[in-house]
C-alpha positions in Angstrom: -4.1 -3.4 -2.0 -4.9 -6.5 -3.5 -1.5 -8.2 -5.0 -0.9 -11.2 -7.1 1.6 -13.2 -6.2 3.9 -16.8 -7.3 5.8 -19.0 -6.1 8.1 -21.2 -8.5 8.4 -25.2 -6.4 8.8 -27.8 -8.5 7.5 -30.2 -9.5 4.2 -27.4 -9.4 3.6 -23.9 -10.0 1.7 -21.6 -6.9 -0.4 -18.4 -7.9 -2.5 -16.8 -5.4 -4.1 -13.3 -4.6 -3.0 -11.4 -1.3 -5.3 -9.0 0.5 -4.7 -7.3 3.7 -7.7 -7.2 6.6 -8.2 -4.5 9.2 -10.2 -3.1 12.1 -10.5 0.6 13.0 -12.5 1.9 15.9 -13.3 5.6 14.1 -14.0 7.1 17.7 -17.9 8.0 17.5 -18.6 8.9 14.1 -22.4 10.6 13.9 -23.7 12.7 12.0 -25.2 16.1 11.9 -28.9 15.4 12.9 -30.4 14.7 15.7 -31.8 11.6 16.4 -32.2 11.2 20.3 -29.5 8.3 20.3 -26.5 10.6 20.3 -23.4 11.3 23.5 -23.9 15.3 24.5 -20.2 16.0 22.2 -22.4 14.7 19.2 -25.6 17.3 19.7 -26.0 19.7 17.3 -26.0 23.2 18.3 -25.3 21.9 22.1 -22.3 23.2 24.1 -20.0 21.5 22.5 -20.8 23.0 19.0 -21.3 19.5 17.2 -22.0 20.9 13.0 -22.1 19.4 9.8 -18.6 21.7 9.3 -16.6 19.9 11.9 -18.4 16.5 10.8 -16.8 17.4 7.0 -13.7 17.7 8.9 -14.0 14.1 11.0 -14.8 12.2 7.8 -11.8 14.2 5.7 -9.1 12.9 8.5 -11.1 9.7 8.8 -10.9 9.1 5.3 -6.8 10.2 5.2 -6.6 7.3 7.3 -8.1 4.7 5.5 -6.8 5.5 1.9 -3.2 5.5 3.1 -3.9 1.6 5.1 -5.7 0.5 2.0 -7.5 -2.4 3.1 -9.1 -4.8 0.9 -12.0 -5.1 4.1 -11.7 -3.1 6.6 -14.1 -3.3 10.3 -15.1 0.4 11.3 -16.4 0.2 15.0 -18.5 3.6 17.0 -20.1 4.3 13.7 -23.7 6.0 14.0 -25.5 4.3 10.9 -25.7 3.4 7.2 -25.7 7.0 5.7 -22.6 8.1 7.8 -21.2 4.9 6.6 -21.9 5.9 3.0 -20.6 9.5 3.3 -17.3 7.9 4.7 -16.9 5.7 1.8 -18.1 8.5 -0.6 -14.8 10.3 0.7 -12.4 7.6 -0.5 -12.6 8.8 -4.2 -11.1 6.2 -5.7 -10.7 3.4 -3.1 -14.3 4.0 -2.4 -15.5 0.4 -1.6 -18.2 -1.7 -3.6 -19.7 -3.6 -0.3 -20.6 -2.4 2.8 -22.5 -4.0 6.1 -24.4 -2.4 8.8 -26.8 -3.5 10.9 -30.1 -3.0 12.4 -29.0 -1.4 15.5 -30.7 -1.8 19.1 -32.9 1.2 20.4 -30.1 1.4 22.7 -27.1 1.6 21.0 -25.8 4.8 19.7 -23.1 3.3 17.7 -22.8 -0.2 16.0 -20.0 -1.9 14.0 -19.8 -1.9 10.3 -17.6 -3.2 7.3 -16.3 -2.1 3.9 -15.3 -4.5 1.7 -13.9 -4.7 -1.8 -14.6 -8.4 -2.3 -18.6 -9.2 -2.7 -20.5 -9.7 0.9 -22.4 -13.0 0.9 -24.3 -13.2 4.0 -24.2 -11.3 7.1 -26.4 -12.4 10.2 -26.1 -10.4 13.9 -26.4 -12.2 17.4 -27.8 -9.9 19.5 -26.9 -10.2 23.4 -29.5 -9.7 26.3 -29.5 -6.5 28.2 -26.5 -5.0 26.1 -26.3 -2.7 23.2 -24.7 -4.2 20.4 -24.2 -7.4 18.6 -21.6 -9.3 17.1 -22.0 -9.7 13.1 -21.0 -12.9 11.3 -20.1 -11.5 8.0 -19.0 -14.0 4.6 -16.8 -12.6 1.9 -16.8 -14.4 -1.3 -12.7 -13.8 -2.2 -11.8 -15.8 -6.0 -13.3 -19.6 -5.1 -12.6 -19.5 -1.1 -15.3 -17.8 1.6 -14.0 -16.1 4.3 -15.8 -15.6 7.9 -15.5 -12.4 9.9 -16.4 -12.0 13.2 -17.2 -8.3 13.8 -16.7 -7.0 17.8 -17.3 -3.9 19.8 -17.1 -5.1 23.2 -18.3 -3.2 26.4 -15.3 -0.6 27.5 -13.0 -1.4 30.5 -15.0 0.1 32.8 -18.0 -2.2 32.5 -18.1 -5.1 34.6 -16.2 -8.2 33.8 -19.4 -10.2 33.7 -20.4 -7.7 31.0 -17.1 -8.9 28.5 -18.1 -12.5 30.1 -21.4 -12.4 27.7 -20.1 -11.5 24.9 -17.3 -14.3 24.9 -19.7 -16.8 25.4 -22.2 -15.6 22.9 -18.7 -15.0 20.1 -18.5 -18.7 21.5 -21.6 -19.9 20.6 -21.6 -18.8 16.9 -18.2 -20.5 16.3 -19.8 -24.3 17.2 -21.2 -23.9 14.2 -18.0 -23.0 11.9 -17.5 -26.3 10.4 -14.8 -25.4 7.9 -12.9 -23.5 11.0 -11.5 -20.9 8.6 -12.3 -17.6 10.1 -11.3 -13.9 11.5 -12.6 -12.5 14.8 -12.0 -8.9 14.9 -12.7 -5.5 16.2 -12.2 -3.5 19.5 -13.1 -6.4 22.3 -11.8 -3.5 24.8 -9.6 -6.6 26.2 -6.0 -6.7 26.6 -4.3 -9.7 24.9 -3.3 -11.0 28.3 -5.2 -11.4 31.7 -4.3 -8.1 33.9 -5.3 -6.8 37.5 -9.0 -7.1 38.4 -9.3 -9.8 35.9 -9.5 -7.6 32.7 -9.1 -9.7 29.7 -9.9 -13.3 31.3 -13.1 -13.3 28.8 -10.5 -13.1 25.6 -7.8 -15.1 26.9 -9.8 -17.7 29.0 -13.2 -18.4 27.3 -11.9 -17.2 23.9 -9.2 -19.5 24.3 -6.5 -16.4 22.6 -3.1 -16.4 22.6 0.2 -17.1 21.0 0.4 -20.3 17.8 -0.3 -23.2 20.2 -3.2 -21.4 20.9 -7.3 -22.3 20.1 -7.4 -18.4 18.7 -3.7 -17.3 17.4 -3.8 -13.5 18.6 -1.3 -12.0 16.0 -0.5 -8.8 18.4 2.0 -12.1 19.5 3.8 -11.3 16.6 5.1 -8.2 17.5 7.6 -7.2 20.5 5.6 -6.2 23.3 6.7 -2.5 23.9 4.8 -2.3 20.0 1.4 -4.2 21.2 -0.6 -1.3 21.7 -3.7 0.5 19.6 -5.1 2.6 22.4 -3.6 4.9 25.4 -6.1 4.2 29.0 -5.1 6.6 31.0 -1.3 6.5 31.0 -1.1 3.3 29.5 -0.7 1.8 26.0 -2.7 -0.9 25.7 -3.6 -3.4 23.0 -7.7 -2.9 22.6 -8.1 -4.0 18.9 -7.2 -7.5 18.2 -7.2 -10.1 14.9 -7.6 -13.7 16.1 -7.4 -16.2 13.0 -8.0 -19.9 14.0 -5.6 -22.4 13.6 -7.2 -23.6 9.9 -5.6 -20.1 8.9 -2.0 -20.5 10.2 -1.4 -23.8 8.9 -0.8 -22.7 5.3 -3.9 -23.6 4.0 -5.3 -22.7 0.5 -6.7 -19.9 2.7 -4.1 -18.6 5.2 -2.7 -15.7 6.9 0.6 -14.5 5.5 3.3 -15.2 8.7 4.5 -11.6 10.4 2.8 -9.2 8.0 0.5 -7.6 11.7 1.3 -4.6 12.2 -0.7 -1.3 14.1 -0.8 1.0 11.1 0.8 4.5 11.7 1.8 7.6 10.0 3.5 10.6 11.4 0.2 12.5 10.9 -1.8 10.0 13.1 0.3 10.5 16.1 1.0 12.7 19.3 4.4 14.1 20.1 4.5 10.7 22.7 3.8 8.5 19.6 0.3 7.8 20.7 -2.9 8.1 18.6 -4.1 11.8 18.0 -7.4 11.4 19.0 -10.9 13.2 17.7 -10.2 16.9 19.5 -12.7 18.1 22.2 -10.9 21.2 24.0 -10.9 20.7 27.5 -11.1 24.9 28.4 -14.3 26.9 28.2 -17.3 25.0 26.9 -15.4 21.9 25.4 -16.0 22.5 21.9 -14.5 19.9 19.0 -11.5 21.6 17.4 -11.8 20.0 14.2 -8.2 18.5 14.5 -7.1 14.8 15.2 -8.3 11.4 14.0 -9.1 8.7 16.5 -8.4 7.1 20.1 -7.4 4.2 18.7 -4.9 3.2 15.8 -5.8 0.5 12.8 -4.5 -2.8 13.0 -4.0 -5.1 9.7 -3.0 -8.3 9.0 -2.5 -9.8 5.0 -3.6 -12.9 4.0 -3.3 -15.1 1.1 -5.5 -17.6 -1.1 -3.1 -20.4 -3.4 -4.2 -22.0 -6.2 -2.1 -24.5 -7.9 
Protein backbone atom coordinates (compact mmCIF):
# COMPACT_ATOMS: atom_id res chain seq x y z
CA UNK A 1 0.00 0.00 0.00
CA UNK A 2 2.96 2.28 0.59
CA UNK A 3 2.97 5.26 -1.74
CA UNK A 4 5.04 8.39 -2.09
CA UNK A 5 3.44 11.79 -2.46
CA UNK A 6 4.57 15.35 -3.11
CA UNK A 7 3.35 18.76 -2.02
CA UNK A 8 4.31 21.78 -4.17
CA UNK A 9 4.53 24.70 -1.79
CA UNK A 10 6.41 27.97 -1.83
CA UNK A 11 9.15 28.31 -0.70
CA UNK A 12 9.79 24.55 -0.29
CA UNK A 13 8.84 21.16 -1.70
CA UNK A 14 7.65 18.47 0.73
CA UNK A 15 8.00 14.81 -0.14
CA UNK A 16 6.59 12.00 1.90
CA UNK A 17 5.57 8.42 2.35
CA UNK A 18 2.09 7.16 3.13
CA UNK A 19 1.50 3.85 4.89
CA UNK A 20 -1.55 2.04 6.20
CA UNK A 21 -1.97 0.69 9.74
CA UNK A 22 -4.69 -1.84 10.58
CA UNK A 23 -6.01 -4.06 13.34
CA UNK A 24 -8.05 -7.24 12.78
CA UNK A 25 -9.48 -9.75 15.23
CA UNK A 26 -9.30 -12.95 13.16
CA UNK A 27 -11.64 -14.95 15.46
CA UNK A 28 -9.78 -17.88 16.95
CA UNK A 29 -7.01 -18.78 14.52
CA UNK A 30 -5.98 -22.15 16.00
CA UNK A 31 -3.75 -24.72 14.36
CA UNK A 32 -4.72 -28.39 13.89
CA UNK A 33 -2.52 -29.76 16.68
CA UNK A 34 -3.61 -30.49 20.23
CA UNK A 35 -1.59 -28.50 22.77
CA UNK A 36 -4.08 -28.51 25.65
CA UNK A 37 -5.05 -24.84 25.60
CA UNK A 38 -7.53 -24.91 22.72
CA UNK A 39 -11.16 -23.88 22.99
CA UNK A 40 -13.52 -26.86 22.74
CA UNK A 41 -14.54 -25.94 19.20
CA UNK A 42 -10.93 -26.16 17.99
CA UNK A 43 -9.89 -29.58 19.27
CA UNK A 44 -9.03 -31.82 16.33
CA UNK A 45 -11.16 -34.96 16.13
CA UNK A 46 -13.73 -33.71 18.65
CA UNK A 47 -17.44 -33.25 17.93
CA UNK A 48 -17.02 -29.92 16.14
CA UNK A 49 -14.73 -31.60 13.58
CA UNK A 50 -11.97 -29.01 13.49
CA UNK A 51 -9.33 -30.35 11.11
CA UNK A 52 -6.37 -29.48 8.93
CA UNK A 53 -8.75 -29.15 5.98
CA UNK A 54 -10.94 -26.63 7.82
CA UNK A 55 -7.84 -24.78 9.02
CA UNK A 56 -6.57 -24.42 5.44
CA UNK A 57 -9.92 -22.97 4.42
CA UNK A 58 -9.92 -20.51 7.32
CA UNK A 59 -6.40 -19.36 6.43
CA UNK A 60 -7.42 -18.97 2.77
CA UNK A 61 -10.41 -16.85 3.74
CA UNK A 62 -8.48 -14.61 6.12
CA UNK A 63 -5.63 -14.21 3.64
CA UNK A 64 -8.10 -12.93 1.04
CA UNK A 65 -9.21 -10.16 3.40
CA UNK A 66 -5.67 -9.21 4.39
CA UNK A 67 -4.46 -9.10 0.79
CA UNK A 68 -7.37 -6.90 -0.25
CA UNK A 69 -6.85 -4.60 2.74
CA UNK A 70 -3.16 -4.20 1.83
CA UNK A 71 -2.05 -2.62 5.11
CA UNK A 72 1.65 -2.04 5.72
CA UNK A 73 1.35 -2.81 9.43
CA UNK A 74 -1.40 -5.02 10.82
CA UNK A 75 -2.10 -6.08 14.40
CA UNK A 76 -3.92 -9.41 14.66
CA UNK A 77 -5.90 -10.60 17.66
CA UNK A 78 -6.84 -14.19 18.60
CA UNK A 79 -3.85 -16.02 17.10
CA UNK A 80 -2.84 -19.27 18.84
CA UNK A 81 0.90 -19.31 18.20
CA UNK A 82 3.77 -18.12 16.03
CA UNK A 83 3.61 -21.12 13.69
CA UNK A 84 0.03 -20.41 12.68
CA UNK A 85 0.88 -16.71 12.25
CA UNK A 86 3.62 -17.67 9.81
CA UNK A 87 1.28 -19.99 7.91
CA UNK A 88 -1.18 -17.13 7.49
CA UNK A 89 1.64 -14.86 6.34
CA UNK A 90 2.84 -17.45 3.82
CA UNK A 91 -0.70 -17.70 2.40
CA UNK A 92 -0.48 -14.01 1.45
CA UNK A 93 1.88 -14.91 -1.37
CA UNK A 94 3.48 -11.83 -2.93
CA UNK A 95 1.89 -9.67 -0.23
CA UNK A 96 3.52 -11.57 2.63
CA UNK A 97 5.15 -9.43 5.31
CA UNK A 98 8.89 -9.32 5.87
CA UNK A 99 8.68 -8.85 9.65
CA UNK A 100 6.50 -10.34 12.36
CA UNK A 101 6.01 -10.35 16.11
CA UNK A 102 4.44 -12.96 18.37
CA UNK A 103 4.83 -12.80 22.17
CA UNK A 104 5.69 -15.44 24.70
CA UNK A 105 2.24 -16.54 25.84
CA UNK A 106 1.13 -17.00 29.42
CA UNK A 107 0.33 -20.60 30.26
CA UNK A 108 -3.39 -19.89 30.68
CA UNK A 109 -3.67 -17.95 27.44
CA UNK A 110 -5.29 -19.78 24.52
CA UNK A 111 -4.74 -16.97 22.01
CA UNK A 112 -2.62 -13.83 21.86
CA UNK A 113 -2.07 -10.76 19.70
CA UNK A 114 0.51 -10.55 16.93
CA UNK A 115 1.86 -8.11 14.37
CA UNK A 116 2.85 -8.28 10.70
CA UNK A 117 4.90 -5.43 9.23
CA UNK A 118 6.54 -4.40 5.98
CA UNK A 119 8.86 -2.20 8.01
CA UNK A 120 11.64 -3.43 10.33
CA UNK A 121 10.62 -4.13 13.90
CA UNK A 122 13.35 -2.62 16.07
CA UNK A 123 12.07 -3.20 19.59
CA UNK A 124 9.38 -5.16 21.44
CA UNK A 125 8.34 -5.61 25.04
CA UNK A 126 5.23 -6.91 26.77
CA UNK A 127 3.41 -5.78 29.90
CA UNK A 128 1.92 -8.80 31.66
CA UNK A 129 -1.08 -8.17 33.88
CA UNK A 130 -1.73 -10.12 37.05
CA UNK A 131 -4.55 -12.66 36.73
CA UNK A 132 -5.12 -11.77 33.07
CA UNK A 133 -4.42 -14.07 30.14
CA UNK A 134 -3.06 -11.63 27.57
CA UNK A 135 -0.43 -8.93 27.67
CA UNK A 136 -0.13 -5.45 26.17
CA UNK A 137 2.60 -5.33 23.56
CA UNK A 138 4.78 -2.31 22.79
CA UNK A 139 6.27 -2.64 19.31
CA UNK A 140 8.55 -0.14 17.59
CA UNK A 141 8.86 -0.11 13.80
CA UNK A 142 11.33 1.89 11.76
CA UNK A 143 9.87 3.81 8.80
CA UNK A 144 12.39 5.81 6.83
CA UNK A 145 14.20 7.75 9.58
CA UNK A 146 11.22 7.76 11.92
CA UNK A 147 10.29 5.36 14.71
CA UNK A 148 6.63 4.56 15.23
CA UNK A 149 5.49 3.09 18.54
CA UNK A 150 2.45 0.81 18.59
CA UNK A 151 0.68 -0.62 21.62
CA UNK A 152 -1.25 -3.73 20.63
CA UNK A 153 -4.17 -4.63 22.89
CA UNK A 154 -6.80 -7.32 23.39
CA UNK A 155 -8.83 -6.58 26.50
CA UNK A 156 -11.29 -8.90 28.32
CA UNK A 157 -14.69 -9.42 26.69
CA UNK A 158 -17.82 -7.39 27.47
CA UNK A 159 -19.29 -10.08 29.73
CA UNK A 160 -16.25 -9.85 32.03
CA UNK A 161 -16.20 -7.40 34.93
CA UNK A 162 -15.51 -3.72 34.28
CA UNK A 163 -12.60 -3.98 36.74
CA UNK A 164 -10.78 -6.36 34.41
CA UNK A 165 -10.71 -3.85 31.57
CA UNK A 166 -9.71 -1.23 34.15
CA UNK A 167 -6.61 -3.30 34.87
CA UNK A 168 -5.61 -3.11 31.22
CA UNK A 169 -6.24 0.63 31.02
CA UNK A 170 -4.16 1.25 34.14
CA UNK A 171 -1.33 -0.91 32.82
CA UNK A 172 -1.39 0.85 29.46
CA UNK A 173 -1.38 4.26 31.12
CA UNK A 174 1.69 3.27 33.11
CA UNK A 175 3.46 2.30 29.87
CA UNK A 176 2.56 5.60 28.23
CA UNK A 177 4.30 7.57 30.98
CA UNK A 178 7.61 6.64 29.31
CA UNK A 179 6.63 7.91 25.86
CA UNK A 180 8.42 11.26 25.93
CA UNK A 181 7.99 12.04 22.24
CA UNK A 182 4.31 11.21 22.36
CA UNK A 183 4.03 9.82 18.80
CA UNK A 184 2.29 6.51 19.32
CA UNK A 185 -0.74 4.48 18.26
CA UNK A 186 -2.96 2.43 20.57
CA UNK A 187 -4.79 -0.25 18.63
CA UNK A 188 -6.49 -3.61 18.88
CA UNK A 189 -9.66 -5.17 20.24
CA UNK A 190 -10.45 -3.24 23.41
CA UNK A 191 -13.83 -4.96 23.85
CA UNK A 192 -15.17 -1.51 24.68
CA UNK A 193 -17.48 0.92 22.85
CA UNK A 194 -16.16 4.33 21.85
CA UNK A 195 -18.45 5.99 24.41
CA UNK A 196 -19.65 4.85 27.82
CA UNK A 197 -22.78 2.70 27.82
CA UNK A 198 -24.99 0.93 30.33
CA UNK A 199 -23.28 -0.53 33.41
CA UNK A 200 -20.16 1.58 32.76
CA UNK A 201 -19.22 -0.43 29.69
CA UNK A 202 -16.47 1.62 28.04
CA UNK A 203 -15.44 3.61 31.10
CA UNK A 204 -11.88 2.24 31.08
CA UNK A 205 -11.34 3.29 27.47
CA UNK A 206 -13.03 6.68 27.70
CA UNK A 207 -12.21 7.87 31.22
CA UNK A 208 -8.91 6.20 32.09
CA UNK A 209 -7.35 6.43 28.63
CA UNK A 210 -9.02 9.80 27.98
CA UNK A 211 -10.10 8.78 24.48
CA UNK A 212 -12.63 10.66 22.41
CA UNK A 213 -12.79 13.34 19.72
CA UNK A 214 -9.96 15.56 18.49
CA UNK A 215 -9.90 17.51 21.73
CA UNK A 216 -9.15 14.40 23.80
CA UNK A 217 -5.75 13.23 24.94
CA UNK A 218 -6.17 10.17 22.72
CA UNK A 219 -8.07 10.81 19.52
CA UNK A 220 -10.36 7.89 18.70
CA UNK A 221 -10.56 7.75 14.92
CA UNK A 222 -14.13 6.41 15.00
CA UNK A 223 -15.18 10.04 15.50
CA UNK A 224 -14.35 10.72 11.85
CA UNK A 225 -17.27 8.54 10.72
CA UNK A 226 -21.02 9.13 10.99
CA UNK A 227 -22.47 7.39 14.05
CA UNK A 228 -24.32 4.80 11.98
CA UNK A 229 -20.99 3.71 10.45
CA UNK A 230 -19.18 3.26 13.76
CA UNK A 231 -19.07 -0.50 14.14
CA UNK A 232 -16.67 -3.39 13.66
CA UNK A 233 -18.57 -6.14 15.48
CA UNK A 234 -22.13 -7.23 16.18
CA UNK A 235 -22.91 -8.05 19.82
CA UNK A 236 -26.33 -9.70 20.05
CA UNK A 237 -28.42 -7.52 17.76
CA UNK A 238 -26.32 -4.41 18.30
CA UNK A 239 -23.52 -3.11 16.08
CA UNK A 240 -20.60 -2.04 18.25
CA UNK A 241 -17.21 -0.41 17.75
CA UNK A 242 -15.05 -2.73 19.87
CA UNK A 243 -11.86 -2.39 17.82
CA UNK A 244 -10.08 0.95 17.98
CA UNK A 245 -7.20 2.99 16.63
CA UNK A 246 -6.33 5.76 19.08
CA UNK A 247 -3.61 8.27 18.31
CA UNK A 248 -1.66 10.67 20.48
CA UNK A 249 -1.99 14.43 20.02
CA UNK A 250 1.38 14.50 18.27
CA UNK A 251 0.14 12.31 15.43
CA UNK A 252 -2.72 14.56 14.37
CA UNK A 253 -0.91 17.88 14.63
CA UNK A 254 0.83 17.76 11.23
CA UNK A 255 4.26 16.78 12.54
CA UNK A 256 6.85 14.98 10.40
CA UNK A 257 5.06 11.73 11.26
CA UNK A 258 1.31 12.26 11.32
CA UNK A 259 -2.15 10.83 10.72
CA UNK A 260 -3.75 11.56 7.34
CA UNK A 261 -7.13 13.14 8.20
CA UNK A 262 -10.28 11.32 7.10
CA UNK A 263 -8.45 8.17 6.07
CA UNK A 264 -9.93 5.96 8.80
CA UNK A 265 -12.38 3.23 7.82
CA UNK A 266 -13.89 -0.06 8.87
CA UNK A 267 -12.65 -2.16 5.98
CA UNK A 268 -15.17 -4.38 4.21
CA UNK A 269 -15.96 -5.93 0.87
CA UNK A 270 -19.31 -7.50 -0.11
CA UNK A 271 -17.94 -11.02 0.33
CA UNK A 272 -17.10 -10.24 4.00
CA UNK A 273 -20.69 -9.28 4.91
CA UNK A 274 -23.89 -11.21 5.49
CA UNK A 275 -27.33 -10.28 4.17
CA UNK A 276 -27.75 -7.75 7.02
CA UNK A 277 -24.47 -5.99 6.30
CA UNK A 278 -22.78 -7.49 9.37
CA UNK A 279 -19.43 -9.31 9.47
CA UNK A 280 -19.76 -12.79 7.98
CA UNK A 281 -18.12 -14.70 10.80
CA UNK A 282 -16.41 -18.09 10.60
CA UNK A 283 -19.37 -20.41 10.90
CA UNK A 284 -20.06 -23.39 13.13
CA UNK A 285 -23.46 -24.97 12.54
CA UNK A 286 -26.01 -24.64 15.30
CA UNK A 287 -27.71 -27.88 14.31
CA UNK A 288 -26.58 -31.43 14.91
CA UNK A 289 -23.06 -31.64 16.30
CA UNK A 290 -22.19 -28.00 15.69
CA UNK A 291 -19.56 -28.64 13.04
CA UNK A 292 -17.27 -26.15 11.33
CA UNK A 293 -18.77 -25.33 7.94
CA UNK A 294 -15.59 -24.00 6.33
CA UNK A 295 -17.19 -20.69 5.35
CA UNK A 296 -16.97 -17.16 6.67
CA UNK A 297 -14.17 -14.93 7.89
CA UNK A 298 -14.38 -13.33 11.34
CA UNK A 299 -16.96 -11.82 13.67
CA UNK A 300 -14.98 -8.55 13.47
CA UNK A 301 -14.25 -6.19 10.61
CA UNK A 302 -10.70 -4.85 10.30
CA UNK A 303 -10.20 -1.13 10.80
CA UNK A 304 -7.53 0.88 9.00
CA UNK A 305 -5.93 4.32 8.98
CA UNK A 306 -3.30 6.00 6.82
CA UNK A 307 -0.29 7.83 8.22
CA UNK A 308 2.32 9.93 6.47
CA UNK A 309 5.91 11.02 6.85
CA UNK A 310 6.87 14.45 5.56
CA UNK A 311 10.42 15.36 4.57
CA UNK A 312 11.41 18.78 3.30
